[in-house]
N, C-alpha and C positions, 0 to 999 in steps of 0.2 A: 545605551541607556537601559538599565534593568527594568523589567516589567513590574507593575504593581502586583505583587504576589497575592493580594487579597482577592483578585478577580478570577483566579483559576484554582479550583480545589485540587487539581492534579499537581500543580506547582507546590501547593502546601504539602501534599503527600511526598513529593520528591525531596522537599526540604527536610521532611521528617526522616526520609531514607538517609539523607546526609548525616543526620544525627544518630543513625544506627537503628532506626525503627524497622525491624524486619516485617512487621505486619503491614506497614505502609507500602513496602515494596511488593508484598503479595497482593495488596489491593490494586496497585497500578498494573501489575502483571495480569490479574484476572480481568480487569476492566478492558485492557487493550490487546491482549494476546490474539483473540479471534480476528480482530480487524487487521492486525499486523500480518498474521498468517494469510488471510485472504488477499491482502495487497501483494505480499511476496509471491503468492501463487500465480498472479498475473505475469510475473517475470520468469520464475523458474520452472513452472509447469507441473511440478510434482509436489504433492502435499508433504511428503517426508522431508524434502529439501527445504520447502517453505518453513516447516516447523523448526528445522535445524537453524536456518537463518534467523528466525524470530528468537530462538533461544540464545543465539550468539549476540543478538542486539540487546536482549535483556541482561545477559551476563555482562556485556560491555557497560551498560547503564550502571549496574551494581558496582563493577570494578572502578569506574571513573566517577562515582557519586560525589567524591570530595571536591571535584573540579566543576560541578554543576553550578551554573549561574543562570537564573531565570531571565532570559532576554526575550523570550516569546512564550506563547502558550506551551504547555508541556506536550500536547499532541503534535504541535508543529515541530518541536525539537525531536520528538520520538520518530515522526515520519521522515525527518531529515536523515536520521540514522538508518532507518529501514531502507529509504531510497538509495542511500549510498551503498549499503550492503547489497542490494539487488543489482544496482548498476555495476558494482565491482564483480559480482557473480557473472553477469553477462560478459564483461570484459575478459574475465578468466576463461570463460567458455570459448570466446572468440580467439583468444591468445593460444589456447591449446588445440585449436583447429577442430574443436567439436562443434556440432550444430548448436545453435542457440536453443536454450530450453524453451519448451512450448507448454501451453496449458493443455493438459490431458482432458479428453472429453468426459472421462468418467469421474474425475476428481470431485467435482461439485455434485454430480448426480448421486454419488454413493455416500457422501458425507451429509448426514442429517443436520449438522450444525450450519452448513453452508447452503442448504436448499430449503426453500419454503414450499411445503406440500399443500396443495389445495384439494380438498375432497369434493368440492362443488364443481370442479371443472372436468370436462370429458378427457379421456385418454388422448384423443386426437388433438385437442387444444394444447395439452401439455407437450405432446410430441412436436407440434408446430413451434411452440415456445422454445423448446430445447434446441430444435434445428436453427431457429433464428439466433438464439444465444450462441450456438456453436459458430455461426457465420460471423457474428460480431467479435467473438474471441479470436477467430482466425485472422481477421483484419487487424485487430489490436496487436497481435503477435508480429505483424509486418511493420508496424509503426516504429520509427526510430525510438530508442529508449527514453530520451528526454521528453519527446512528445507524449509517449505512453504514460510516463510518470506524471507529467503535468495534468493530463486528461484524467487519470485515475485519482490523483490527489484532489482535484477540484470537483469532479463530477461524481465520483464514487465515495470518497472519504469526506467530502464536504468542506474542505479547507478553502479559505478565501484566497483570492489571487495574491494578496500580500503574504499569506502564510505559505502558499506554494512557492513564491519567489524566495522566501527565507529558506524553505526546505531544499530547494534546488540550487541555491546560491546564484540567483540571477535576478534581473529586474522584473518589475510587474509587467512592463511592456513586453519583455521576452516571454513571460508566462502567457500573456494574452495571445501572442503570436504562435507559441507552441500549441496552445489549445485550439486556436483557429485552424492551423494547418492540420492538426490531428482530426478535427471534426470534419473538415472538407475532405480529407482522404477517406475517412470512414464512410461518409455519405457516398462518395464516388464509387468506392469499391463495393459497397453493399448494393448500389444500383446495378453494377455490372454483373453481379451474381444472379 
């Protein structure tokens, strides 16, 4: 059943894209590209590859715009495409016998768009925060891809369980299970470190 398109301004923009409105596509791109790149970086590990994947996703959106049917919020639909692209990238890496991509420790530290600098904190506090963040990222990298995707979509991107289920093509109970297992694993492994 199609979504009530009046409730999501991004759906309205995407419908305008269908009608050939280039500026609507640019608005969607500008609004979502940073989040898409950040999400992709959690899977592929390198900012350059995450940017390539996000460009591929937005190009796919533009190319297939005529087939768009608003069945969910635009953001849910977008992150389904991004999740699929990231999971495919991981499968390609595994298939080629290459090690799975990992998040580089410098990617977020050197990118001012992805790092929040605080001048009121001491250098020691910032160093401790970076070390803790590095440990969390290391454990995230070890999670199975579906668990990682569910956890990131729900906890980082703020999608509801229903939206995560739509994004990952699974049931809400499966999403709850994936997130629970990911959270338990994160806690256990962080305690061990």
